[in-house]
C-alpha positions in Angstrom: -16.6 -13.8 -4.8 -14.1 -12.0 -7.1 -16.2 -9.1 -7.8 -17.2 -8.9 -4.1 -13.5 -8.6 -3.1 -13.2 -6.1 -5.8 -15.8 -4.2 -4.1 -14.2 -4.4 -0.6 -11.2 -3.3 -2.2 -12.6 -0.5 -3.6 -14.4 0.7 -0.6 -11.2 0.5 1.4 -9.7 3.1 -0.8 -12.2 5.0 -1.1 -12.5 5.1 2.9 -8.5 5.6 2.5 -8.9 8.7 -0.4 -11.9 10.2 1.4 -10.0 11.7 4.8 -6.3 12.1 2.9 -7.7 14.4 0.4 -10.2 16.4 3.2 -7.0 16.3 5.9 -4.3 17.9 3.3 -6.8 20.2 1.4 -7.7 21.5 4.9 -4.3 21.3 6.3 -2.9 23.9 3.3 -5.9 26.0 3.4 -5.4 27.0 7.1 -1.6 27.1 6.8 -2.0 29.5 4.2 -4.6 31.4 6.5 -1.9 31.6 8.6 0.7 33.6 6.6 0.4 37.5 5.7 0.6 38.5 1.8 -0.5 35.8 0.2 0.2 36.5 -3.7 -2.2 36.6 -6.7 -1.0 34.8 -9.5 -3.3 36.6 -12.5 -3.8 37.7 -15.6 -5.8 41.3 -15.8 -8.1 39.7 -19.0 -9.4 37.5 -16.0 -11.6 40.2 -14.8 -13.8 39.6 -17.9 -15.0 35.8 -17.4 -17.8 35.9 -16.5 -19.8 34.7 -13.4 -22.1 31.6 -14.2 -23.3 30.2 -10.9 -24.9 27.6 -12.4 -21.6 25.9 -13.6 -21.1 24.9 -9.7 -23.4 21.8 -11.1 -20.8 20.8 -13.7 -18.2 21.5 -11.0 -19.7 19.1 -8.2 -20.0 16.1 -10.7 -16.4 15.5 -10.2 -17.0 14.7 -6.9 -19.5 11.8 -7.9 -16.9 10.3 -10.6 -14.6 10.7 -8.2 -16.0 8.2 -6.1 -17.6 5.8 -8.5 -14.4 5.5 -10.8 -12.8 2.6 -7.9 -15.6 0.6 -8.1 -15.5 0.1 -12.1 -12.3 -1.2 -12.0 -11.8 -4.4 -13.9 -9.0 -6.0 -11.1 -7.0 -5.1 -8.5 -4.1 -3.8 -10.3 -6.2 -1.4 -12.0 -7.9 -0.3 -9.6 -4.7 0.0 -7.6 -3.1 2.4 -10.1 -6.0 4.7 -10.3 -5.9 5.0 -6.8 -2.1 5.7 -6.7 -2.9 8.4 -9.4 -5.8 10.2 -6.9 -2.8 10.2 -3.9 0.2 11.5 -5.9 -2.1 14.6 -7.3 -3.4 14.9 -3.7 -0.2 14.6 -2.4 1.6 16.8 -4.6 -0.8 19.0 -5.4 -1.0 19.9 -1.4 2.2 19.9 -1.0 2.6 23.0 -3.5 -0.2 25.2 -1.8 2.1 24.7 1.0 5.2 25.4 -0.5 4.1 28.1 -2.8 -0.1 29.1 -1.5 -1.7 31.5 -3.8 -5.3 33.1 -3.3 -8.2 33.9 -5.0 -7.6 38.0 -5.9 -11.5 38.7 -5.9 -14.6 37.5 -4.0 -17.6 35.6 -5.2 -21.0 37.4 -5.7 -24.0 36.8 -3.7 -25.5 33.6 -5.1 -29.0 32.2 -5.5 -31.4 30.0 -6.0 -30.6 26.2 -5.9 -26.6 26.6 -6.7 -26.6 28.7 -3.7 -26.9 25.6 -1.6 -23.6 24.0 -3.8 -21.9 27.2 -3.4 -22.1 27.3 0.6 -21.3 23.5 0.9 -17.7 24.4 -1.1 -17.4 27.1 1.4 -17.9 25.1 4.0 -14.2 23.8 3.9 -12.8 25.5 0.7 -11.1 29.0 1.2 -9.6 31.6 -1.0 -6.1 29.4 -1.5 -5.0 26.4 -2.8 -4.6 27.7 -6.7 -1.8 26.2 -8.5 -1.9 23.3 -9.6 -5.4 22.8 -10.1 -6.1 20.1 -7.8 -9.6 19.5 -9.4 -8.1 20.1 -13.0 -5.5 16.9 -12.5 -8.6 15.0 -10.9 -10.2 16.0 -13.8 -7.7 14.4 -16.4 -7.0 11.2 -14.1 -10.8 10.8 -14.1 -11.2 11.4 -18.1 -8.4 8.9 -18.6 -9.7 6.4 -16.2 -13.4 6.4 -17.8 -12.2 6.6 -21.4 -11.6 2.9 -21.0 -14.7 1.8 -20.5 -16.8 3.7 -23.5 -16.6 2.2 -27.0 -19.3 4.1 -28.9 -18.0 7.5 -30.0 -21.0 9.5 -29.3 -20.4 8.5 -25.4 -16.7 9.3 -25.7 -17.7 13.0 -27.2 -20.2 13.3 -24.0 -17.3 12.2 -21.9 -15.2 14.7 -23.9 -17.4 17.7 -23.5 -18.4 16.7 -19.8 -14.7 16.7 -18.7 -14.1 20.5 -20.6 -17.3 21.7 -18.7 -16.0 20.5 -15.2 -12.4 22.1 -16.4 -13.7 25.5 -17.6 -16.2 25.6 -14.3 -13.5 26.5 -12.2 -13.1 29.9 -13.8 -17.0 30.7 -14.6 -17.5 29.7 -10.3 -14.6 32.4 -9.7 -12.9 29.1 -7.8 -9.4 29.8 -9.7 -7.2 32.2 -11.9 -6.3 30.7 -15.4 -2.5 30.0 -14.4 -3.8 27.2 -12.0 -5.7 25.4 -15.1 -2.6 24.5 -17.3 -0.4 23.7 -14.0 -3.2 21.2 -12.8 -3.0 19.5 -16.0 0.5 19.2 -16.1 0.0 17.4 -12.6 -2.6 15.4 -13.9 -0.1 14.0 -17.0 2.4 13.5 -14.6 0.0 11.2 -12.4 -1.1 9.4 -15.4 2.6 8.9 -16.7 3.6 7.6 -13.3 1.1 5.6 -12.7 0.4 3.3 -15.9 -2.7 1.6 -15.9 -1.2 -1.1 -18.3 0.5 -4.3 -16.6 4.4 -2.7 -16.5 6.1 -1.0 -14.2 5.4 1.8 -13.0 8.2 4.8 -13.2 9.1 4.5 -9.6 9.4 1.2 -10.1 11.5 1.4 -13.4 13.8 3.8 -11.0 18.1 2.4 -11.3 20.5 5.1 -11.2 22.7 4.8 -13.8 26.8 4.2 -13.4 27.2 5.6 -17.1 28.9 9.3 -16.8 28.0 10.4 -20.4 24.4 9.9 -19.5 25.3 11.6 -15.8 26.7 14.5 -18.0 23.4 14.1 -20.1 21.0 14.6 -16.9 23.0 17.5 -15.8 22.7 19.2 -19.0 18.7 19.1 -19.3 18.6 20.0 -15.6 20.7 23.2 -16.1 18.5 23.4 -18.8 15.3 23.2 -16.9 16.6 25.3 -14.1 17.7 27.9 -16.7 14.0 27.9 -18.4 12.8 28.2 -15.2 14.6 31.4 -13.9 13.1 32.8 -17.5 9.8 32.0 -17.1 9.8 33.6 -13.2 11.6 36.7 -14.0 9.5 37.2 -17.3 6.3 36.2 -16.7 3.2 36.9 -18.4 3.3 35.1 -21.5 7.1 33.2 -20.7 4.9 31.6 -18.1 4.1 28.8 -20.7 8.1 27.6 -20.2 6.9 25.8 -17.2 5.9 23.3 -19.7 9.5 23.0 -21.2 10.8 23.2 -17.6 8.7 19.9 -16.9 9.8 18.3 -20.5 13.5 19.0 -19.5 13.4 18.0 -15.7 11.8 14.6 -16.8 14.3 14.3 -19.9 16.9 14.9 -17.1 15.3 12.0 -14.4 14.9 9.6 -17.8 18.9 9.9 -18.3 19.8 10.0 -14.8 17.6 6.8 -13.9 14.0 5.7 -15.9 16.2 4.7 -19.0 14.3 4.9 -22.1 11.4 3.0 -20.1 10.6 7.0 -19.3 9.6 7.9 -22.6 6.6 5.0 -22.6 7.5 4.2 -26.3 5.8 0.9 -26.7 7.3 -1.8 -29.0 5.1 -0.6 -31.9 6.8 3.0 -31.8 3.6 4.6 -30.3 3.8 6.9 -27.3 1.7 6.7 -24.3 -1.0 9.9 -24.6 0.6 11.4 -21.3 3.9 11.0 -22.3 3.3 12.5 -26.0 1.6 15.9 -23.7 4.5 16.0 -20.8 7.6 15.5 -23.0 5.6 17.6 -26.2 8.2 20.7 -26.0 11.2 18.1 -25.8 10.0 15.7 -28.8 9.2 19.5 -30.6 13.0 20.1 -30.4 14.4 17.1 -30.9 12.3 17.0 -34.4 13.4 20.1 -35.2 16.8 19.0 -34.3 16.7 16.4 -36.7 15.5 18.2 -39.8 18.4 20.9 -39.1 21.0 18.1 -39.1 19.4 15.9 -41.8 17.3 17.8 -44.7 20.1 17.9 -47.2 20.9 14.3 -46.3 18.3 11.3 -48.2 16.1 10.4 -45.8 17.4 6.9 -46.1 20.1 4.6 -48.4 20.4 1.1 -48.9 22.9 -1.0 -47.2 22.2 -3.9 -48.7 19.5 -5.4 -50.7 16.2 -4.9 -48.7 18.0 -2.7 -45.5 17.7 0.9 -45.7 19.3 3.2 -42.9 17.5 6.9 -42.3 16.2 9.3 -40.2 13.0 8.3 -38.5 10.5 9.2 -42.0 7.5 11.3 -41.6 4.3 9.8 -42.3 4.8 11.1 -46.6 8.1 10.0 -46.5 7.3 6.6 -45.4 4.2 6.4 -47.7 6.4 7.4 -50.4 8.9 5.0 -49.5 6.1 2.3 -50.7 5.5 2.0 -46.7 8.4 -0.1 -45.7 8.5 -2.1 -42.8 10.5 0.1 -39.6 12.5 -0.8 -37.1 12.6 2.1 -34.7 15.5 2.8 -32.2 14.0 5.8 -31.1 13.0 6.4 -27.6 11.7 10.0 -28.1 10.1 10.2 -31.5 7.0 8.5 -32.9 6.9 6.5 -36.1 4.5 7.2 -38.5 0.4 5.8 -37.6 -0.6 3.0 -39.3 3.0 1.8 -40.2 4.2 -1.9 -39.8 6.8 -0.7 -37.1 8.2 -2.4 -33.9 10.7 -0.4 -31.5 13.3 -1.1 -29.4 13.4 2.6 -27.7 17.0 3.7 -27.0 18.2 7.1 -25.4 19.3 9.5 -27.5 23.8 10.2 -27.4 23.8 7.3 -25.1 25.3 3.9 -25.4 22.8 1.4 -24.6 23.9 -2.2 -22.9 24.7 -5.0 -25.4 21.9 -6.6 -24.7 19.6 -3.5 -26.1 21.8 -3.7 -29.3 21.2 -7.5 -29.5 17.8 -7.1 -29.5 17.4 -5.0 -32.0 19.4 -7.0 -34.5 16.6 -9.6 -33.9 13.5 -7.5 -34.3 15.8 -6.6 -37.7 15.8 -10.3 -38.9 12.1 -10.8 -38.1 11.1 -7.7 -39.6 13.0 -9.0 -42.9 11.4 -12.2 -42.4 8.0 -10.8 -42.3 8.9 -8.4 -44.8 9.3 -11.5 -47.6 12.3 -9.6 -50.1 10.2 -6.0 -49.8 12.6 -3.6 -47.7 12.9 -2.4 -44.2 14.0 0.9 -43.0 15.8 0.9 -39.8 15.5 4.5 -38.5 16.8 6.6 -35.3 16.4 10.6 -35.0 19.1 11.4 -37.3 20.3 7.7 -38.6 24.0 8.4 -37.1 23.9 6.4 -34.5 21.2 4.2 -32.5 20.2 2.8 -36.0 23.1 2.9 -37.3 24.7 0.5 -34.3 21.9 -1.7 -34.8 22.4 -2.3 -38.3 25.8 -3.4 -37.3 24.9 -5.4 -35.1 22.8 -7.4 -37.8 25.4 -7.4 -40.5 28.1 -9.0 -38.2 26.2 -11.4 -36.2 27.2 -14.3 -38.7 30.8 -13.5 -39.1 32.0 -12.2 -35.3 35.5 -12.8 -36.2 36.0 -9.5 -37.8 32.6 -9.5 -38.6 32.6 -6.1 -36.7 35.4 -3.8 -38.9 33.4 -5.0 -41.5 30.2 -4.6 -41.3 30.7 -0.7 -40.0 32.6 -0.3 -43.1 29.7 -1.7 -45.2 27.4 0.9 -43.4 29.9 4.0 -43.7 29.7 3.5 -47.1 26.2 3.7 -47.0 25.7 6.8 -44.9 29.6 8.5 -44.4 27.8 10.5 -42.1 27.4 7.5 -38.8 29.1 9.0 -35.3 30.0 5.7 -33.6 33.0 6.6 -30.9 34.8 4.0 -29.4 32.3 2.8 -26.4 29.6 2.2 -29.2 32.6 -0.6 -30.6 33.1 -2.4 -27.0 29.2 -2.6 -26.9 29.1 -4.0 -30.4 32.1 -6.1 -30.1 29.8 -7.7 -27.1 27.2 -8.5 -29.1 29.1 -10.1 -31.9 31.3 -12.3 -29.6 28.1 -13.6 -27.7 28.5 -12.0 -24.7 25.7 -8.9 -24.7 25.0 -9.4 -21.0 28.6 -8.8 -19.6 
């Protein structure tokens, strides 16, 4: 009965998704057709891209993958999240097509033989509009992420990778899209995967809680301004500067994290590893954060001993972690991952923002758990620089047994080991609540 109900639900979703796609896609095509002088976004070298009629076959297979995908769901949760990804991609892409219509700049040659039927069917509902972001690419990204969960053999995964690449490449070799549409479509697909995680955790829409923290408002404004400036530069400069659009998207999402999503927006799990879509979406920001951490800490030791068996420092690279004897890690970093394979626990906190006291209490408990499991081996507490988040977590752990006057003594002990720590009054207020047993206030 459960399987039967899932099939009915999958069929219902498909009945809703099919008309939604054709209605919105057709509306966007009609709208662009009513406009005069619809522009083109293309590079001169694209004239050299060959026209391969046979690639219409992998191009069309996305329709089969799309229809079958819903019937493979193992439960309602993943089915609904997958369907919401497809809905989101369609609505966002078609909105972009209407707000900023573009058209393909050169026509397709005549096609003979077997591919001719598929080209004729495509031209029946598609025109030269609906370019960026490529909905075809966005759906390919979403479907690739969906199907890979069902494939365990390495060879099967490679078949999926190669076929997905063929589907994506075919938008160029069938002369359906210009190159600009591909990375923008991939970015849209990543956004939808990030927006609706298949895991049983709250979606990004459900995670939204507009902050009242003035510091987070200020940081959100800074990142939003940075995104706006880079967007203006990309539009004005064109050419290779259009790649700045990736950084624009990353900074805009970071601004949303500070404004309402919190550390959840980075999708860092309890082991210090980010979801794959978040890694790619935030990649420009994460690169900047890594470079910033290196600039600030390159002349400092990677970690210092606060007391026997407890170290404090920056987030280590894999070489530093191995050289230190592979200690257990406690990361407070929401934006940077711990080394792969490390025995790590993570309590992700936003950079430069004072977290709720309950999160610092959680960090202290995780430090204690890691020390017990380490059995006397070192535990390395870290964040991007090792100056604030990790320092506060160590102070919370040190002062847990001596709340009366423990805060000053714990901070002094940490500052002796690492004089560069930066903790303002707001941090001390939050720490005081932890040590006084009032973390939820």
